[in-house]
N, C-alpha and C positions, 0 to 999 in steps of 0.2 A: 378386251384383250390388248388392243393397241395402246390404250392409255396406261395399262399396267406395265407393259414393256417399257414405255417411256420413263416411268418412275423408277425403273430398276436399271437404268443405263450406267449408273455410277455406283461406287461403293466407297467405303472409308479408304481403301488402298489408293484409288484414283484421286480421292480428295486430298490425301496427303501430298501426292506428287504435284497436283495442280496448285495447292496452297503454297508449297515451297517455291514453285516456279514463279508465282505471282509476287511472292515476297522478294525474290531475287531481282525481278525485273521492275519492281515498283508499281505493279498493276493493282495490288489489293487496295481498294479505296475504302478502308474501314472508317466507320464513324459517320458516313453520309446518311444512313438510315439507322435509327437507334434500335438496339435490341429490346425485346419485350422487358419491361421493368415495372409495370403497374402493380404486379403481385408476385410474391416470392414465398415459397415454403419448401422445407427440406423434409423428406421422408425416406429413411434408410439411406440408400446410395444415391437417390435421385434428388436433384435440386431443380425444382420447377420455377421458371420465370415466365410470366405471361402478360399479355396486353389487357387481361381482364381477371377478375377474381375467380380462381378455381375452387370448387368445393373441396374441402379437405378430406371428405369421405366419399369421393366420386368412385363409382364401381370400376371405371377404367383404371384409375390410379391403383385401386386395390388389386386389380388383376395384374398390373405391371409389377407390383411388389411380390405377388405370389409367383409370377413367372421367374423371378430371380431364384427362388427356391426350386422351382421346377427344373430349370436349367442345371443347377448344381446337383440335384438328386439324380436326374436322368443321365447326365454326362459324367458323373463322378468328378466334378470340378469344384474347387473351393469357391467360396463367395468372397469377392473383393469388397473393400470399403472405399475404393477410389471413387471420388465424386463424379457423377455424370450430370452435366448441365443440359436441361431440357428446355429449350426456348420455344414457346408456343405463341404464334402470331394469331391475332383475332380473325384476320381475313386473308384470303389468298393474294389480294392485290398488294398489301403491305409486305407480305412474305416474299413475293416475287421481286418487289423493288429492292428489298434487302439483299436477296441473293444476287441480283444483277449488279448491285453496287459493290458487294464484298467478294463475290465469286463469279465475276463476269465470264470466265471461260468455261464454266460448268453448264451443261444442258439443264433445262428445267425439269424438276421433279417435285412431287408433293412433299417429300420429306428428305432430309439429308443428315447423314452422320459423318462427322469428321473428327479425327484425332490428330494431335501433335505430340511433342515430347512430354507435355505436362497436363493436357486436358482432353477430356472426352466430351464432345458437344453434339447435340441433336437440334436441328432446326425443323420446325413443322408448323403448318397452319391448321386451325380448327375447322375441319370440313367433314363431309360425310364419310371419308375414309380414315378419319383420325385414329380410330382404334387399331385398324390393320397397320397403318403406317407407324404408330408408336410401338406396337408390339414388335414389328420388324426391326426398327432402328434401335430400340432398347435392347433387343436380343444381341445385335451387333455390339452394343456397348458393354453389356454384361460379359460377352465372350472376350472381347479385346482387352478388358480389364484384367483377365487372367491368362489368356493365350494370345500372344502378340503376333504370331506368324502363321495364322491359319491359311491353308490353301484357299484360293478364291472360290472354287466350287463348293467346298465344305462350309465356308463362311456363309455363302448365300443359301446353300441347302438347309443349314440349321436355322437361319433367319426365316426362310420360307416355312419351315416346319413349325417354329414357335410363334409365327405371326398369326396363326389361326387361333380362334377363341379357345380357352382352356377346355371347354366342354367338347370341342372337336378333337382334341388329343392328336393334333398334327394332320388331321384328315383335310386335304386341300382339294376340293371338288374341281376347281378351275384347272389345276394341273392334271388331274385324272382325265378329264374330258379332252384336254389338249393332247396328251400322250396317246389316249385311246384312238382319237381320230387320225393322228399321224401314223400309228401302227396299222390301222385299217387301210390307209392309203400307201402303205409301204414306204413311208417317208422317214421312218425312224426305227432304229434298233439301239439298245443300250450300249454304251461304250465309255467306261469309266476313265480309261486312259485319255480319251478325247477331252473329257472334262478336266482332267488333271493338267493337260497342256495349256489350258486357258490361264492367262495371267493379266488380261486386260478386260476390265468390266465392260468397256465400250464394245467389245466383241462378243459379249454374251447375248444370245438370243433368248426369246421366251422359252424355247425348247430346252436350252441349257439350264435355265432356272428350274423348269419342270423336272428334268431328269436329275438334277442335283437334289431336289426335294425328294424324288422317288428313292434314290440310293439311301438318303438319310432315313426316310420312313421305313424302308426295308430293313436296314440294320437295327433300328431302334424298336421296331414293332413286329418282327417275325419270330426270332428265337433269342433266348438269353445269350447264347454263344455269339450270335451276330452283334448283339448290343455291346458285348464286351470287346469286340473287334474295334468298334468306333471309340469306345471309352479308352481303350489302351492306346489307340492312335493319338487321341487328344492328349493323353498323359505324356506320351513321348515328345510330341511337339512342344508341349509346355516346358518340359524339362530340358530338352536339347535344342530347341529352336527350329531344327530341321530333322527330317527323318525320311525313310524310304516312302515312296508313294503308297497310298492305301491299297491300290490295285494289286501290288505285290503280295501283300498279306492275304487279300481276298482270294487270289489265285491259289494260295496254299490251303486256306481254311475252308473256302467254299468253291470247290472245283467247278461246279455247274452254276456259278453265280448268276449269269445272264438268264438262264432258264428259270432259276428260282425268283429272280427279280421280276420277270414277266408274269410268273404265276402269282406273285405278290400283287402286282398291278391288277390282275384279273380278279383277285379276291377283293380288292378295293372297288373295282367296277361293280361287283355284285352287291356292294353296300350302297350304291347310289340310289 
């Protein structure tokens, strides 16, 4: 659990801020460690560049391509054709050297998504968590290609939902156990407005990630009307850039949302 929290300390939003700051102060030391360039191939929106030859028909790559359609169909979002650069380092040591050289002000994590005005980039090393990490960061990339101003909690909640294997359909055991234990110890009650107030990934705890995932799972997997609440919110953000917080809509559409959310959590616990 502690390692997972460390890998989720930053997001694309923080990356943008820090990269801009480094560029202004001359701290970005690009070029010291080469990006993966041994192998390159393009499949749909994804451009893979790696330190080693990737199988063209690898099941993980196939899953990432299917995830693009899943996100579009589930959230009623269009599919973008904006390229997403996926840089895969062969080992953790070289990945860490690259990150220290190019993003020295960022804390260590297993994978990293950063965007600027013209590119969407993912940096990751091939390790035992590669599938989870790529599903999470590629989800961020797919989303940011079509919706540029996602609230932090929603951005991470959706990434946590879609980082699970497709067969799991968003079911995240780790988050269920964490929320269940916190509720038993009277350490947690749902509060969407508290999540909406978060604007700094560095201040997001593991509980914030878990609750963000739970709200997304509840909206997408409880009733069709609830799914439409999230879909419509995403459409408004995409069209207008900003919109009223989702909590306002939920207060009107689901008057007993907290009670229903906890009942939804209990239904998930029963499936463990």
